[in-house]
C-alpha positions in Angstrom: -22.9 2.0 7.2 -20.2 3.8 5.3 -17.3 1.6 4.2 -13.9 3.3 4.0 -10.7 1.7 2.8 -7.4 2.8 4.3 -4.3 2.6 2.1 -1.2 3.5 4.0 2.4 3.6 3.0 5.5 5.7 2.5 4.4 6.3 -1.2 8.0 6.9 -2.1 6.9 7.2 -4.9 3.2 6.3 -5.3 3.0 4.0 -8.4 0.5 2.1 -10.5 0.3 -0.9 -8.2 -1.0 1.5 -5.4 -3.7 2.8 -7.8 -4.6 -0.7 -8.8 -5.0 -1.7 -5.2 -7.3 1.2 -4.4 -9.4 0.7 -7.5 -9.8 -3.0 -7.0 -10.7 -2.5 -3.3 -13.4 -0.1 -4.3 -14.8 -2.5 -6.9 -14.5 -5.8 -5.2 -15.3 -4.9 -1.6 -17.9 -2.3 -2.4 -16.2 0.5 -0.6 -17.5 4.0 -0.6 -14.1 5.6 -0.6 -10.4 4.9 -0.1 -8.2 7.3 2.0 -4.5 7.3 1.1 -2.4 8.0 4.2 1.3 8.7 3.6 3.5 7.8 6.6 5.0 10.7 8.5 7.9 9.0 10.4 7.4 5.3 9.7 8.8 3.0 12.4 10.2 0.4 9.9 12.0 2.4 7.2 13.5 5.8 6.4 11.6 7.5 3.5 14.5 9.6 2.2 12.2 12.1 0.5 10.4 14.8 2.5 7.0 14.1 3.9 5.6 17.1 2.0 6.9 15.8 -1.3 5.4 12.4 -0.7 2.1 14.0 0.3 2.1 16.1 -2.9 3.0 13.1 -5.1 0.2 11.1 -3.5 -2.3 13.9 -4.2 -1.1 14.0 -7.8 -1.5 10.2 -8.1 -5.2 10.2 -7.3 -6.2 13.3 -9.2 -9.3 12.5 -11.2 -10.3 9.6 -8.9 -13.5 10.9 -7.3 -13.7 8.2 -4.5 -10.2 8.6 -3.4 -8.8 11.2 -1.0 -5.4 11.9 0.7 -5.0 12.5 4.4 -2.1 14.1 6.2 -3.1 12.6 9.5 0.2 10.8 10.0 2.4 13.4 8.5 0.9 16.2 10.7 1.1 14.1 13.9 4.5 14.3 15.7 6.5 11.2 16.3 6.5 7.9 14.6 3.5 6.7 12.6 1.5 3.7 13.9 -1.6 2.4 12.1 -3.2 1.4 15.4 -3.2 5.0 16.5 -4.4 6.3 13.2 -7.3 3.9 13.2 -8.2 5.0 16.7 -8.4 8.6 15.6 -10.4 7.9 12.5 -12.8 5.6 14.4 -13.3 8.3 17.0 -14.1 10.8 14.3 -16.5 8.5 12.4 -17.9 5.9 14.8 -20.5 4.8 12.2 -17.9 4.0 9.6 -16.5 0.5 8.9 -12.9 0.6 8.1 -10.9 -1.7 5.9 -7.1 -1.8 5.9 -5.8 -2.5 2.3 -2.7 -4.7 2.3 -0.4 -6.0 -0.3 1.2 -9.4 0.0 4.4 -8.2 1.7 2.5 -6.1 4.2 0.1 -8.9 5.1 2.9 -11.3 5.9 4.3 -8.9 8.5 1.1 -7.6 9.9 1.2 -9.7 13.1 4.4 -7.9 14.2 3.0 -4.4 13.9 2.6 -2.2 16.9 -0.6 -3.1 18.7 -1.7 -5.5 15.9 -4.6 -6.8 18.0 -6.0 -3.3 18.2 -5.7 -2.9 14.4 -7.7 -6.2 14.0 -10.4 -4.8 16.3 -10.8 -1.5 14.4 -10.5 -2.7 10.7 -11.1 -5.6 8.4 -8.2 -6.6 6.2 -8.4 -6.6 2.4 -5.5 -8.5 1.1 -3.9 -8.7 -2.4 -1.6 -11.1 -4.0 1.0 -10.0 -6.5 1.2 -11.1 -10.1 4.3 -13.2 -10.7 4.4 -14.5 -7.1 3.9 -18.1 -8.2 6.3 -17.7 -11.1 9.0 -16.5 -8.8 8.5 -19.6 -6.6 8.8 -21.8 -9.7 12.6 -21.2 -9.7 12.7 -22.7 -6.2 10.1 -25.4 -6.1 10.4 -27.0 -9.5 7.8 -29.7 -10.0 5.0 -28.7 -7.7 1.8 -27.0 -9.0 3.0 -23.5 -8.3 -0.3 -21.7 -8.3 -1.6 -24.2 -5.7 1.5 -23.7 -3.6 1.2 -19.9 -3.7 -2.4 -20.0 -2.8 -1.6 -22.4 0.1 1.1 -20.1 1.4 -1.1 -17.0 1.5 -3.8 -19.2 3.0 -1.5 -20.1 5.8 -0.8 -16.4 6.5 -4.5 -15.7 6.5 -5.2 -18.5 8.9 -2.4 -17.4 11.2 -3.7 -13.9 11.4 -7.3 -15.0 11.8 -6.3 -17.0 14.9 -5.1 -13.7 16.3 -8.4 -12.0 15.7 -8.0 -10.6 12.2 -11.0 -10.5 9.7 -9.4 -11.0 6.3 -10.7 -11.1 2.7 -8.3 -12.0 -0.1 -9.4 -10.1 -3.2 -9.4 -11.6 -6.6 -7.4 -8.9 -8.4 -3.6 -9.6 -8.4 -1.2 -6.7 -8.3 1.6 -6.0 -10.8 5.0 -6.7 -9.3 6.3 -3.1 -9.0 9.1 -2.3 -6.5 9.4 1.2 -5.2 13.1 0.5 -4.6 13.6 -0.5 -8.2 11.7 2.6 -9.4 13.9 4.9 -7.3 17.0 3.2 -8.6 15.8 3.5 -12.2 15.0 7.2 -11.7 18.5 7.8 -10.3 20.3 5.9 -13.1 18.3 6.7 -16.2 16.7 10.1 -15.8 17.1 10.9 -19.5 14.9 7.9 -20.2 12.5 8.4 -17.3 9.5 8.7 -19.7 9.7 4.9 -20.1 8.5 4.7 -16.5 5.2 6.4 -17.3 3.4 3.0 -17.3 4.6 2.4 -13.8 4.3 5.9 -12.2 1.4 8.2 -12.8 2.4 10.9 -15.3 1.7 13.8 -13.0 3.8 12.1 -10.3 6.7 11.5 -12.7 6.6 15.1 -13.9 6.8 16.3 -10.2 9.8 14.0 -9.5 11.7 15.3 -12.5 10.8 18.9 -11.9 11.9 18.8 -8.2 15.0 16.6 -8.8 13.9 13.8 -6.5 15.7 10.4 -6.3 18.9 11.8 -7.8 21.0 9.6 -5.6 19.1 6.4 -5.8 17.7 6.0 -2.3 
């Protein structure tokens, strides 16, 4: 059976952590492919940059990655984007494919509140990632405890909570760099003359597109 990972998001802009997630999911979960799906009209946030720009940036981000593709399934569908509906469409098209929803730490913690979450859990397994630096951030709050143990316990509680609601979850070994899209947009708006310094965080082709088209000038 074919194994396909789904990486959804606004990709505003797509950055190195997104690429690391896709690559690690391919390697650790033995996926055949990862489909990146930029949101059209996401229910939880306003993208600020046009869907066509975000689609193009996502295509540029995965250039040269033979097992990654980009789908416009949510951008081309009218109305708000919901993962449950996207998975229903994809499952209908490919009934013999096993789908895996790739989630970062923040996404995982809010997954139970998503529209028709139970349907998502029926149609896809969850591949979850932790973020590098998570335990270090907690060290400023918790002090004496073994922070790595505390961090593992907290994500473990989230996993158990979701599993009681029908989710099938695997926490992958790779940990993601702590890259904030909000911080990247702010940096691009404030320091465009030094934008080249962001090339380690944003794929170079994506960064060139941002500068060429004057995106994020106002710090979304």
